[in-house]
C-alpha positions in Angstrom: 42.8 18.3 51.0 45.9 19.2 49.0 49.1 17.6 50.1 50.9 21.0 51.4 47.8 21.5 53.6 48.6 17.7 55.0 52.0 18.4 55.5 51.4 21.5 57.4 48.6 19.8 59.3 50.7 17.0 60.6 53.6 19.7 61.3 51.1 21.5 63.6 49.3 18.3 65.1 53.0 17.0 66.0 53.8 20.3 67.6 50.6 20.6 69.5 51.1 17.0 70.8 54.7 17.9 71.8 53.6 21.2 73.5 50.8 19.1 75.4 53.8 16.9 76.6 56.0 20.0 78.0 52.6 21.6 79.4 52.5 18.1 81.6 56.3 18.1 82.2 56.0 21.7 83.7 53.5 20.8 85.9 50.7 22.9 84.0 49.7 26.2 84.8 51.3 29.6 86.7 51.7 32.8 86.2 54.4 34.2 83.5 57.7 34.9 85.9 61.2 32.6 85.4 59.8 28.9 84.6 56.1 29.8 84.6 55.4 29.8 88.0 53.6 32.3 90.1 52.9 35.8 90.3 49.7 37.4 88.4 48.7 36.3 84.9 50.2 38.6 81.7 48.5 40.6 79.0 49.8 42.6 76.2 50.8 42.2 72.9 54.0 40.7 71.5 55.2 40.9 67.8 58.2 37.9 66.7 59.3 37.9 63.1 62.1 36.2 61.6 63.5 32.4 60.4 61.0 30.1 59.7 63.9 28.4 61.0 63.9 29.3 64.4 59.8 29.9 64.3 58.5 26.4 65.8 60.4 27.4 68.9 59.6 30.8 69.7 55.9 29.6 68.3 56.3 26.4 71.2 56.9 29.2 73.5 54.2 31.6 72.6 51.6 28.4 72.8 52.5 27.3 76.5 53.2 31.1 77.8 49.4 31.4 76.5 48.7 28.7 78.0 49.2 30.5 81.4 48.2 33.5 80.4 45.6 33.7 78.1 45.3 37.5 77.9 48.5 37.5 76.1 48.9 38.1 72.0 52.0 36.9 70.6 52.4 36.8 67.0 55.0 34.9 65.5 55.9 35.2 62.3 58.5 33.6 59.8 59.0 35.9 56.6 63.2 35.0 57.2 65.8 36.0 58.7 67.0 39.2 57.0 63.2 40.6 57.0 62.7 40.0 60.7 66.0 42.3 61.1 64.6 44.8 59.3 61.4 45.1 61.2 63.4 44.4 64.4 65.8 47.3 63.9 63.3 49.4 62.7 61.5 49.1 66.4 58.4 47.5 65.0 58.9 44.2 66.5 60.1 43.1 70.4 61.9 39.6 69.2 63.4 38.9 66.3 64.4 35.0 65.4 67.3 34.5 63.7 69.5 31.9 61.7 72.3 33.8 61.7 74.0 36.3 63.4 72.8 39.9 62.7 74.9 41.7 60.4 77.4 43.9 61.8 78.2 45.9 58.5 75.0 46.1 57.3 71.9 45.7 60.3 73.5 46.9 63.4 73.6 49.8 62.0 69.8 50.3 61.1 69.7 49.5 64.6 72.1 52.2 65.9 70.4 55.0 64.0 66.6 54.1 65.7 67.7 53.6 68.6 67.4 49.9 69.1 69.7 48.1 71.6 69.7 44.1 71.6 70.4 41.3 73.6 71.7 38.3 71.6 71.1 35.3 72.9 71.6 31.7 71.7 68.9 29.4 72.1 69.4 26.1 70.3 71.7 24.5 67.6 70.7 23.3 64.2 72.0 21.2 61.4 70.8 22.5 57.8 69.8 19.3 56.5 70.4 18.4 52.7 67.1 16.1 51.7 65.5 13.8 48.7 62.5 12.5 48.3 62.2 9.1 50.5 61.7 6.8 47.3 65.6 8.0 45.9 67.3 4.5 45.9 70.5 5.6 45.1 72.0 8.6 47.0 72.8 8.1 50.7 75.7 10.7 50.7 76.9 14.0 49.5 80.0 16.0 49.6 80.4 19.8 49.7 82.1 20.1 46.2 79.4 18.0 44.9 76.7 20.5 46.4 78.4 23.0 45.1 78.3 21.9 41.3 74.6 21.8 41.9 73.9 24.9 43.6 76.5 26.9 42.7 75.3 29.7 39.8 77.3 28.8 36.9 75.0 25.3 37.5 71.9 27.6 36.5 70.9 25.5 33.3 74.0 23.6 32.8 74.1 21.0 36.0 70.6 19.3 35.1 71.4 15.7 36.1 72.3 13.3 38.8 75.0 12.2 36.6 76.4 15.5 36.5 77.2 15.8 39.8 78.0 12.0 40.3 78.4 9.2 37.8 76.9 6.6 39.4 74.1 8.4 40.2 71.5 7.9 37.0 70.9 10.3 34.1 67.8 11.5 35.1 67.1 15.5 35.7 67.1 16.5 39.6 64.8 19.1 40.7 65.7 21.7 43.5 64.3 23.1 46.3 65.5 25.7 48.5 64.5 28.7 50.9 64.1 32.0 49.7 66.4 34.9 49.7 66.0 36.8 52.7 66.5 33.4 54.6 69.3 33.1 57.1 69.4 29.7 55.8 69.8 30.6 52.3 73.1 32.7 54.0 74.4 30.4 55.6 73.9 27.3 53.0 75.5 29.5 50.3 78.5 30.8 52.1 79.4 27.3 53.8 78.6 25.2 50.3 78.8 28.0 47.6 81.6 29.6 48.8 81.3 32.6 46.0 81.9 36.7 47.6 78.2 37.5 46.6 77.1 34.6 48.7 74.3 33.7 46.0 73.3 30.3 44.2 71.4 29.6 41.4 67.8 30.5 41.5 66.2 30.6 38.1 65.4 26.9 38.4 65.1 26.2 42.0 61.8 26.2 44.1 62.3 29.1 46.4 60.0 29.8 49.5 60.4 31.1 52.6 57.9 28.4 54.1 60.3 25.5 54.5 56.7 23.7 54.8 56.3 24.5 51.2 60.0 23.1 50.2 58.9 19.6 52.4 56.1 19.3 49.9 58.2 19.8 47.3 60.8 17.1 47.6 58.2 14.6 49.3 56.4 15.0 46.2 58.6 14.7 43.7 61.6 11.5 43.3 64.1 13.4 41.7 64.2 16.2 44.0 66.8 17.5 46.5 66.4 20.5 48.7 67.8 21.6 52.4 66.2 23.4 55.3 66.5 23.1 59.4 66.5 19.9 60.8 63.5 20.1 62.8 61.6 19.9 59.2 63.6 16.8 58.3 63.0 15.3 61.6 58.8 15.7 61.6 59.0 14.3 58.0 61.0 11.6 58.1 58.5 9.3 56.8 58.5 11.8 53.4 62.1 12.5 53.5 65.4 10.9 53.3 68.7 13.3 54.8 71.6 12.9 53.1 75.0 12.7 54.7 77.3 15.3 54.2 81.2 14.0 53.9 80.4 10.9 55.5 78.5 12.4 58.7 74.8 12.1 59.0 72.8 15.1 60.6 71.8 13.9 64.4 71.6 15.6 67.5 75.1 14.3 68.8 76.3 15.3 65.2 75.2 18.8 65.2 76.0 19.6 69.0 79.3 18.4 68.4 80.2 20.3 65.5 80.9 17.4 63.3 78.2 17.8 60.8 79.4 20.4 58.1 76.4 22.1 58.4 75.8 23.0 62.3 74.9 26.2 63.5 73.2 28.3 66.5 69.7 29.5 66.6 69.3 32.9 68.1 66.6 35.4 69.7 67.4 38.7 69.9 65.3 41.2 72.3 64.8 44.6 71.9 65.9 46.2 75.3 63.6 49.2 74.7 60.6 46.5 74.8 62.0 44.6 77.8 61.5 48.2 79.4 58.2 49.5 77.9 56.1 46.3 77.2 55.0 44.7 80.2 54.7 41.2 78.5 58.2 41.1 77.2 59.9 40.7 80.1 58.0 37.6 81.4 57.8 36.0 78.5 61.5 35.7 77.9 61.9 34.9 81.4 59.6 32.0 80.5 61.5 30.8 77.7 64.9 31.1 78.9 63.8 29.5 82.3 66.1 26.3 83.2 62.6 24.5 83.3 61.6 25.5 79.6 64.4 26.3 77.1 65.3 22.6 76.5 61.8 21.2 76.7 61.0 24.3 74.0 63.4 23.0 71.5 63.2 19.6 72.1 59.2 19.9 71.3 60.2 21.7 68.2 62.7 19.0 67.4 65.9 21.0 67.4 69.6 20.2 69.4 69.7 21.7 73.0 72.8 23.7 74.0 75.2 22.1 76.3 74.5 22.9 79.8 77.4 25.5 79.8 76.5 27.0 76.9 72.9 27.9 78.1 73.9 29.0 81.4 76.3 31.6 79.5 73.3 32.0 77.3 70.9 33.1 79.7 73.7 35.1 81.7 73.8 37.3 79.1 69.9 38.4 78.7 69.9 38.2 82.6 72.6 40.4 82.7 71.3 42.3 79.9 74.3 42.5 77.9 73.7 44.5 74.6 75.0 44.4 71.4 76.5 41.2 69.4 79.3 38.6 69.8 80.2 38.1 66.0 82.6 39.8 64.1 81.8 41.5 60.1 83.2 38.4 59.0 79.9 36.3 61.0 82.5 34.6 63.7 82.4 34.5 67.0 85.0 37.1 68.7 87.8 35.0 70.4 86.8 31.6 68.6 84.1 30.1 69.6 80.5 30.9 70.9 81.0 29.9 74.7 84.3 31.9 74.9 82.6 34.9 72.8 79.5 35.3 75.5 82.4 34.7 78.6 84.0 37.8 77.2 81.5 40.0 76.7 79.9 39.6 79.7 
């Protein structure tokens, strides 16, 4: 069996085990209403596409929902946030997973042109984890500037050894693993770390994939590797990976939720209001996904970081009130300064 298949099976087994615990905690079966209790079983088809980072949460929701509604068919893809929005704004999917806000200048107009109204719903926090192989015995901390030195486009073919980044590190070549260009993780990392106007990083000498499991496998199999991806993929593979502290702060549930970790970010689902009205399966599924009984358990099962209760209440209200549109500016910042305040202002 190939190493990548073993990694995928390990991740899948961990999620199945976590889901079984969620089912037990939720009390088992029931219909598809709020919290999954009561009512007739739901049937129908739902297509979810987008972020591979958010995919484990939506996959957990889909698996649990199908436990209670066997006739519901829910496909959860992980092609990347940008590809997800492209399909969503064309009306081809009912729900879009996203690891960044929808682009006000480029993606919102496409949704408008195609008559797709949407509700933007934060569901969890993530901290993009910068990782090395577990056998790496010299790197424990990295600064934002050092990451920029490694990942900026000018580094291609020029910055190739650990010692060029930190003189205390060895004169050995490193290997880089990162998300593909359609990934919201790629875009967020480049904006936060590389900081150039094009928001691109070195590419020609980087192993890139939209599948985070491929990146996990790459770093796990290469003692001189460094990569980055969502916190869940690090948490599920701690035996093979070591997360680096960023500017002195390691990713953890506490530092990600507080924002002390420099690559913390919210994760979203976007729900089509037309799908809520026209697809009988969508509302029961989203009710189930966002319910007070389920959301935190789903996020924890997928190994991400739950929202503070006040923020999850505002997020849930955004959905229940059917508040459409985005709370973010063209610069990708929440209107009014913070996520919770922006949600309150929009309702």
